[in-house]
C-alpha positions as CSV (number, residue, x, y, z in Angstrom):
1,M,9.3,-67.5,-127.9
2,S,6.0,-69.0,-126.6
3,N,7.0,-70.3,-123.2
4,T,6.7,-68.0,-120.2
5,V,9.9,-68.2,-118.1
6,I,9.3,-65.2,-115.7
7,E,5.9,-64.3,-114.4
8,F,4.8,-62.1,-111.6
9,N,1.2,-61.4,-110.5
10,N,-0.1,-58.6,-108.3
11,L,3.4,-58.1,-107.1
12,G,4.1,-55.5,-104.4
13,H,6.7,-54.5,-101.9
14,A,6.7,-52.2,-98.9
15,Y,9.7,-51.8,-96.6
16,R,7.3,-50.4,-94.0
17,P,3.5,-51.1,-93.7
18,G,1.6,-49.0,-96.1
19,E,4.7,-47.4,-97.7
20,W,4.6,-49.1,-101.0
21,V,7.6,-49.0,-103.4
22,F,5.4,-50.6,-106.0
23,Q,2.1,-52.4,-105.9
24,N,-0.1,-54.6,-108.2
25,Y,2.6,-55.3,-110.8
26,S,2.0,-58.1,-113.2
27,A,3.9,-59.2,-116.3
28,A,4.9,-62.3,-118.3
29,I,8.3,-62.6,-119.9
30,Q,8.7,-65.1,-122.7
31,Q,11.6,-67.4,-123.3
32,G,14.3,-65.9,-125.5
33,S,12.9,-62.4,-125.4
34,I,14.4,-59.1,-124.2
35,F,12.5,-57.2,-121.5
36,A,13.3,-53.6,-120.5
37,L,12.5,-52.1,-117.1
38,L,12.5,-48.3,-117.0
39,G,11.9,-45.6,-114.4
40,P,13.4,-42.6,-112.7
41,N,15.7,-42.8,-109.8
42,G,14.0,-44.0,-106.6
43,C,11.1,-45.6,-108.4
44,G,11.9,-49.1,-107.1
45,K,13.7,-50.7,-110.1
46,T,16.4,-52.2,-107.8
47,T,13.8,-53.4,-105.3
48,L,11.8,-55.1,-108.1
49,L,15.0,-56.9,-109.3
50,K,15.7,-58.1,-105.7
51,V,12.2,-59.4,-105.4
52,L,12.5,-61.2,-108.8
53,L,15.8,-62.7,-107.8
54,G,14.5,-63.9,-104.5
55,A,16.7,-61.6,-102.4
56,L,13.6,-59.9,-101.0
57,K,10.3,-61.5,-100.2
58,P,7.4,-59.7,-101.9
59,S,4.8,-58.1,-99.5
60,T,2.0,-59.2,-101.9
61,G,1.8,-61.3,-105.0
62,S,3.9,-64.0,-106.5
63,V,6.9,-64.6,-108.7
64,V,7.6,-67.7,-110.9
65,M,11.0,-68.0,-112.6
66,D,11.3,-71.1,-114.7
67,G,15.0,-71.5,-115.5
68,R,18.5,-71.0,-114.2
69,S,19.2,-67.3,-113.7
70,A,22.4,-65.1,-113.5
71,F,22.6,-61.6,-112.2
72,V,24.8,-59.1,-114.0
73,P,25.3,-56.0,-111.7
74,Q,26.2,-52.5,-112.7
75,L,29.9,-51.8,-113.2
76,F,31.8,-52.5,-110.0
77,Q,35.2,-52.7,-108.5
78,V,36.4,-55.8,-106.6
79,T,38.1,-55.7,-103.3
80,F,40.7,-58.4,-104.0
81,D,43.2,-58.7,-106.9
82,Y,41.3,-61.3,-108.9
83,S,42.4,-62.2,-112.4
84,V,39.9,-62.1,-115.2
85,L,39.9,-65.9,-115.3
86,D,39.2,-66.1,-111.6
87,M,36.2,-63.7,-112.1
88,V,34.8,-65.9,-114.8
89,L,35.4,-69.1,-112.9
90,M,33.1,-67.7,-110.1
91,G,30.3,-68.3,-112.5
92,R,31.0,-72.1,-112.3
93,A,30.2,-72.2,-108.6
94,R,27.0,-74.2,-109.3
95,Q,29.0,-76.8,-111.2
96,V,32.1,-76.9,-108.9
97,G,30.3,-77.2,-105.6
98,L,31.2,-76.1,-102.1
99,F,34.8,-76.5,-100.9
100,S,35.9,-77.9,-104.3
101,Q,38.5,-76.5,-106.8
102,P,37.7,-75.7,-110.4
103,S,38.5,-78.6,-112.8
104,V,40.3,-78.5,-116.0
105,E,37.0,-78.7,-117.7
106,D,35.8,-75.6,-115.7
107,E,38.8,-73.6,-116.8
108,E,38.3,-74.7,-120.4
109,A,34.7,-73.6,-120.2
110,A,35.7,-70.2,-118.7
111,M,38.3,-69.7,-121.4
112,A,35.8,-70.6,-124.1
113,S,33.4,-68.0,-122.7
114,L,36.1,-65.3,-122.6
115,D,37.0,-66.2,-126.2
116,R,33.3,-65.9,-127.2
117,F,33.5,-62.2,-126.1
118,G,36.9,-61.7,-127.7
119,I,38.7,-61.1,-124.4
120,A,40.5,-64.4,-123.8
121,H,43.8,-62.6,-124.0
122,F,42.9,-60.8,-120.8
123,A,42.6,-64.1,-118.8
124,R,45.6,-63.5,-116.6
125,H,45.1,-59.7,-116.3
126,P,44.0,-58.2,-113.0
127,F,40.2,-57.6,-113.4
128,H,40.5,-54.1,-111.8
129,E,42.9,-52.9,-114.5
130,L,40.4,-53.4,-117.3
131,S,38.3,-50.6,-118.8
132,G,34.7,-50.3,-118.0
133,G,33.6,-51.9,-121.2
134,E,36.0,-54.8,-120.8
135,R,34.9,-55.4,-117.3
136,Q,31.3,-55.6,-118.3
137,L,32.1,-58.2,-121.0
138,V,34.0,-60.3,-118.3
139,I,30.8,-60.2,-116.2
140,F,28.8,-61.3,-119.2
141,A,31.3,-64.1,-119.7
142,R,30.9,-65.2,-116.1
143,A,27.1,-65.2,-116.5
144,L,27.3,-67.2,-119.6
145,V,29.7,-69.9,-118.2
146,S,27.2,-70.5,-115.4
147,D,24.9,-72.1,-118.0
148,A,22.2,-69.6,-117.1
149,E,19.0,-69.5,-119.1
150,I,17.9,-66.1,-117.8
151,L,20.1,-63.0,-117.5
152,I,19.0,-60.2,-115.2
153,L,21.1,-57.0,-115.9
154,D,21.1,-53.9,-113.8
155,E,21.9,-50.9,-116.0
156,P,24.4,-52.8,-118.2
157,T,25.5,-49.7,-120.0
158,S,25.9,-47.5,-116.9
159,A,29.2,-45.4,-117.0
160,L,30.2,-46.8,-120.4
161,D,31.3,-44.6,-123.3
162,L,29.2,-44.6,-126.5
163,K,31.2,-47.3,-128.3
164,N,31.0,-49.7,-125.3
165,Q,27.3,-49.0,-124.9
166,I,26.8,-50.2,-128.5
167,V,29.0,-53.2,-127.8
168,V,27.0,-54.3,-124.8
169,L,23.6,-53.7,-126.5
170,D,24.9,-55.8,-129.4
171,W,25.8,-58.6,-127.1
172,I,22.4,-58.4,-125.4
173,T,20.8,-58.9,-128.8
174,R,23.1,-61.7,-129.8
175,L,22.6,-63.7,-126.5
176,S,18.9,-63.5,-127.0
177,H,18.7,-64.2,-130.7
178,Q,21.6,-66.6,-131.1
179,D,21.6,-68.4,-127.7
180,G,17.9,-68.2,-126.8
181,L,18.6,-66.5,-123.5
182,T,15.9,-64.6,-121.8
183,I,17.1,-61.1,-120.8
184,L,15.6,-58.6,-118.4
185,F,17.5,-55.4,-118.0
186,T,17.0,-52.0,-116.3
187,T,18.0,-48.9,-118.1
188,H,17.8,-45.1,-117.9
189,H,18.1,-44.9,-121.7
190,P,14.7,-45.2,-123.5
191,H,16.4,-45.3,-126.9
192,H,18.4,-48.4,-125.7
193,A,15.2,-50.2,-124.8
194,L,13.6,-49.2,-128.1
195,A,16.6,-50.5,-130.0
196,V,16.8,-54.0,-128.5
197,A,13.8,-54.8,-126.3
198,D,10.8,-56.8,-127.3
199,N,8.7,-55.7,-124.4
200,A,9.0,-53.0,-121.7
201,L,7.6,-52.0,-118.4
202,L,7.5,-48.3,-117.3
203,M,7.4,-47.8,-113.5
204,L,5.3,-44.7,-113.0
205,G,5.1,-45.0,-109.2
206,G,2.9,-46.8,-106.8
207,S,0.5,-49.1,-108.7
208,N,0.9,-47.1,-111.9
209,L,2.7,-48.9,-114.7
210,V,2.6,-49.3,-118.5
211,S,3.6,-52.7,-119.9
212,G,3.6,-54.2,-123.3
213,K,5.4,-54.3,-126.6
214,A,8.4,-51.9,-126.5
215,G,7.3,-50.1,-129.7
216,D,3.9,-49.3,-128.2
217,V,5.0,-48.6,-124.6
218,L,8.0,-46.3,-125.4
219,S,5.8,-43.5,-126.8
220,E,6.4,-39.8,-126.4
221,E,3.4,-39.4,-124.2
222,N,4.3,-42.3,-121.8
223,L,7.9,-41.2,-121.5
224,R,6.9,-37.6,-120.8
225,A,4.7,-39.0,-117.9
226,L,7.6,-41.2,-116.7
227,Y,10.4,-38.7,-116.7
228,G,8.7,-35.3,-116.9
229,V,10.6,-34.3,-120.0
230,D,9.9,-34.2,-123.7
231,L,11.3,-36.8,-126.0
232,K,10.8,-37.1,-129.8
233,L,10.4,-40.4,-131.6
234,L,12.4,-40.1,-134.9
235,A,12.3,-42.6,-137.8
236,F,15.2,-42.8,-140.3
237,E,16.8,-45.0,-142.9
238,H,20.3,-46.3,-142.5
239,K,22.0,-48.7,-144.9
240,G,18.8,-49.8,-146.4
241,H,17.0,-50.5,-143.1
242,S,14.4,-48.6,-141.2
243,H,15.1,-47.5,-137.7
244,E,13.5,-45.5,-134.9
245,T,15.2,-43.8,-131.9
246,L,14.2,-41.4,-129.1
247,V,15.8,-38.1,-128.6
248,P,15.4,-35.8,-125.6
249,V,14.3,-32.2,-126.4
250,L,16.7,-29.7,-124.8
251,P,14.8,-26.3,-125.2
252,Y,17.3,-24.2,-123.3
253,A,20.2,-25.5,-125.3
254,S,18.4,-24.7,-128.6
255,R,17.4,-21.2,-127.4
256,A,21.0,-20.4,-126.4
257,R,22.3,-21.6,-129.8
258,Q,19.7,-19.4,-131.6
259,Q,20.6,-16.4,-129.5
260,A,24.3,-16.9,-130.2
261,R,23.6,-16.6,-133.9
């Protein structure tokens, strides 16, 4: 993981002159690493993603992305009644070309990608009939079949139940460690970032940010400044391995439970 594949320097964006969403952001993301982007609602995470993807031109600074990228949005519904296979074949647009039809090889690649995620049996099912977790895996399969080297994920565990959150986080780790993909994802869950990310960036507003190794950045003090609530970092052993997680402190719930006793 020695090659920098995403780098931004002194990056800033303002939708109106002088009204900065963020300013003077710099970071370097290494090949094969997992990078988490955290911040409260309205801090500019989506705007930063759009700038990194080239959908928005930065007001200041520069972005360099060295590799083919694919964007995995939050869970969404589609307007048309696409099959799961059709959704994955959309990821082959770069290979198929404009006004061309997917080839047998494209369909085989799409089926292989679905099989990789254990959902090949859904190939002919309507996409909109799948559960949230299943739909997210289909979108992962679409990104993978595009031969992307960089995955940019916008809140990939949003609206998923606990089991499917774990499934998605497990796949993020596999795609990084086994496939060497570089993954940048936004999240509202600091414990998810702590569990899988190598590095993290906290968007504190304006030009204020904290960036570095996830284990250093995701501290109780930094997260209190980011979200305005207390979180506790807990260490524990499970099946012979050491783990850390972050737990929000809910003082009112604790007080109510004590009073009930």
